[in-house]
Structures are given as C-alpha cells and as structure tokens.
C-alpha positions in Angstrom: 23.9 23.3 21.6 26.2 25.6 23.6 30.3 25.6 24.3 29.5 26.8 28.1 26.6 26.4 30.6 23.1 28.5 30.3 22.7 31.3 32.6 19.6 30.5 34.8 16.9 33.5 34.6 14.5 33.5 37.4 11.5 32.0 34.8 14.1 29.3 33.9 15.0 28.7 37.0 11.1 28.1 38.4 11.1 26.1 34.8 14.0 24.0 36.2 11.7 23.5 39.6 8.9 22.8 38.1 9.9 19.7 35.2 13.1 18.4 37.3 12.9 18.3 40.5 10.7 15.6 42.5 10.5 16.6 45.9 9.1 15.1 48.7 6.1 16.6 50.7 8.2 16.5 53.7 11.5 17.6 52.1 9.3 20.6 50.8 8.1 21.4 53.9 11.2 21.7 55.4 13.0 23.6 52.9 9.9 26.0 53.0 10.1 26.2 56.8 14.1 26.7 56.7 13.6 29.6 54.4 11.6 31.3 57.1 14.0 31.5 59.3 15.5 35.2 59.4 19.3 34.8 58.5 21.0 32.0 57.9 18.5 30.1 55.3 21.4 31.1 52.7 23.1 28.0 54.6 20.5 25.7 53.0 21.4 23.6 49.6 18.7 24.0 46.6 15.8 21.4 45.8 18.1 20.8 42.2 21.2 20.0 44.3 19.0 17.6 46.8 17.9 15.8 44.2 21.0 15.1 42.2 22.5 14.2 45.5 20.1 11.7 46.2 20.1 10.4 42.8 24.0 10.2 43.0 22.9 8.0 46.1 21.0 5.8 44.3 22.9 5.4 41.4 25.4 3.9 43.3 23.2 2.3 45.3 24.5 3.8 48.3 23.7 2.4 52.3 26.1 4.1 54.6 26.7 7.6 54.5 27.9 10.9 56.4 27.7 14.8 56.2 29.6 17.3 57.7 27.4 20.5 58.3 23.7 19.1 58.7 22.0 22.7 59.6 18.3 22.0 59.4 18.3 18.6 58.1 17.5 19.2 54.6 20.7 17.1 53.1 20.6 14.5 55.1 16.9 14.0 54.6 17.2 14.2 50.6 20.4 11.6 51.2 18.3 9.7 53.5 15.3 9.6 51.4 17.5 8.1 48.3 18.9 5.4 50.5 15.8 4.1 51.3 14.9 1.5 54.4 18.6 -0.3 54.7 20.1 3.2 54.2 21.9 5.1 57.4 23.5 8.8 57.4 25.3 10.1 60.4 25.1 13.6 60.2 27.7 15.9 62.1 26.9 19.5 63.6 27.7 21.6 66.6 24.4 23.1 66.6 21.7 22.2 68.8 19.7 25.0 67.7 19.4 24.5 64.1 19.6 20.8 64.1 16.6 20.5 66.8 14.5 22.2 63.4 16.2 18.7 61.8 15.4 16.1 64.1 11.8 17.4 64.4 11.6 17.3 60.5 13.0 13.9 59.7 10.5 12.1 62.4 8.0 13.8 60.4 9.5 11.9 57.5 10.1 8.9 59.2 13.4 8.7 59.0 14.6 9.7 62.0 15.8 6.1 63.3 17.9 5.9 59.8 19.9 9.1 61.1 22.6 9.1 63.7 23.3 13.2 64.9 26.3 13.7 66.4 26.8 16.9 68.2 30.9 17.5 68.2 33.0 18.9 65.5 33.5 16.8 62.3 37.1 16.5 62.7 36.6 14.9 66.2 33.9 12.4 64.7 35.5 11.8 61.8 39.1 10.6 63.8 36.9 8.2 65.8 35.7 6.3 63.0 38.4 5.8 61.4 39.7 4.4 65.3 37.2 2.5 65.1 38.0 0.9 62.0 36.0 2.4 59.6 37.9 2.5 57.0 36.6 1.7 53.6 33.2 1.8 54.9 31.0 4.4 53.4 29.9 4.8 50.7 28.8 8.8 50.1 29.8 11.6 52.5 29.1 15.9 52.2 31.1 18.0 53.0 29.4 21.4 54.1 31.0 22.6 56.8 33.7 25.6 57.7 35.7 26.0 54.7 39.0 26.6 55.9 38.9 22.6 57.2 37.9 21.5 53.9 41.3 19.4 53.5 41.5 17.7 56.4 37.9 16.6 56.1 38.8 15.9 52.7 41.6 13.7 53.8 39.8 11.9 56.7 37.0 11.2 54.6 39.0 9.5 51.5 40.2 7.1 54.4 36.3 6.1 55.5 34.6 6.1 52.1 35.1 3.0 50.0 37.1 2.9 46.9 34.4 3.8 44.1 32.3 5.8 46.8 31.5 9.7 46.5 32.6 12.3 48.4 30.4 15.6 47.2 31.5 19.2 48.7 29.6 22.0 48.4 30.2 25.9 48.0 32.9 25.3 45.6 32.3 28.1 43.9 31.2 30.4 46.9 29.4 32.8 45.1 31.6 33.7 42.3 34.2 35.0 45.2 36.6 31.8 43.8 37.0 33.8 40.7 37.5 37.4 41.8 41.4 37.6 42.6 40.9 41.3 44.4 38.6 38.5 47.0 41.1 37.5 49.9 38.7 36.9 52.5 40.2 33.9 54.2 37.5 31.4 53.5 37.3 32.3 49.3 41.4 31.7 49.9 40.8 28.5 51.6 38.2 27.0 48.8 40.2 28.6 46.0 43.2 26.5 47.5 41.2 22.9 48.0 39.7 23.4 44.4 43.4 23.5 42.7 44.4 20.2 44.8 41.2 18.5 43.9 42.3 19.5 40.5 45.5 18.1 40.5 44.8 15.0 43.0 45.6 11.6 41.4 43.8 9.8 43.6 40.4 10.7 42.5 37.8 11.1 39.8 36.2 15.0 39.9 34.0 16.9 38.2 33.0 20.3 39.2 29.4 21.3 39.2 27.8 24.6 38.4 24.6 23.5 40.7 23.8 25.5 43.8 26.2 27.0 44.8 28.9 24.8 43.2 29.1 21.0 43.9 32.2 18.9 43.3 31.6 15.3 42.9 34.8 13.4 43.9 35.1 9.1 43.3 37.7 7.7 45.2 39.7 5.6 43.0 
C-alpha cells in the first residue's frame, strides 16, 4: 500500500504499457505515425489515457460524444472504437493539416462514418449545438483545446452533456507547472483557475486523475 501515487520510472512505465494497455492495431499505427511528426507530437494523449477514456465510455454506455481538440485523431479513435457501431462522435478542431492525418486514420480503422469533424472554433460549434436544442443529448465530452477558454467550454458542455454524463478535461497538471507559484504563464494561470473552480463546483462530481498530463473526470449531477 502507498499513501500517494507511485512515481513512474521508464522501466515501470514500459511494464504498464505491456500489461495494462489493450491498444488496437489502428490506434497503435496512428500513435506511432503522430510520434514521428516533428514538433507537435507532444500534443497527443498517451496510450494509457486513450484506453482509460475508452473504458469510461464503455462504463457509461456512451453512444454520443464530443471532443474539443482533435489533433491527429487518436483520442477520437479510442473513444469511437469503445462506443461501438452505434456510437457517434463530433470532433472539433481548427487545423486542416493535422486533422487530415486523423481522417486517413479513421478511414483505415473503419470508423470515419461515425466521426463528424467540424473545422471551426469549438465555442462556435458548441453554440450551434445548443441553438439546435441538443441540450442533455451527449454522454461524454473531452476538452483538450486552448486552455484560456476551458471555463467557457465547460459551461457550454454542462448544457450539452446529460445528467450522469462525463466531461473529461486534459492537461490539468500542465507538466507540473500548476504547482509552481513562480510560473505565471497565461495558460498555467488559466488551468489553475479552472482547476480551483471545478473543485468548488457543486453542480458536479469530480476526480483529478494523474494519468498523462493530468485528466479531470467530471460527472454532471
């Protein structure tokens, strides 16, 4: 037993991947393709986080999901695979370049017809869904976009996600910067403020899980 989360050495992390992750071949290929990219590959979630998100989707029987921030499509693939043939996901992003990689991967995996990619600011897409009376229609949402707008996205998704549904929020530990009082980067400050607001929000249940770069799991009451 341990009173705190165990530290993850490279050897232990390799063991975790070997024994704790069941990754589809299509997801593995996409992850490795993304890791080969120069510069932005760090924007991709880890395989254990992808599995955890898929597990949560299965656990609540999710059939309708939305994500903000798609990049090359790994998280969308993990969740869509988990939801099964009746599942549908709206993927919000603004990059034609990176989502073109996602489109190819989704097609290869046979899930392209279940993912609706919308290239527009995420707040605009969410506002359109609210205007179209889609409140309480989504089972699961994932926020992995610009950090300063996390509070706005969260408020919009609280309308769209059904009671008992989940909102998953990425990068809430921000590489450890949130615990460094000398770090006043705007994104760091935004995540700190968001974390505190969520912690004190009585409209939800929440748990901050130290997986990947920190994932807050929020259940709408």
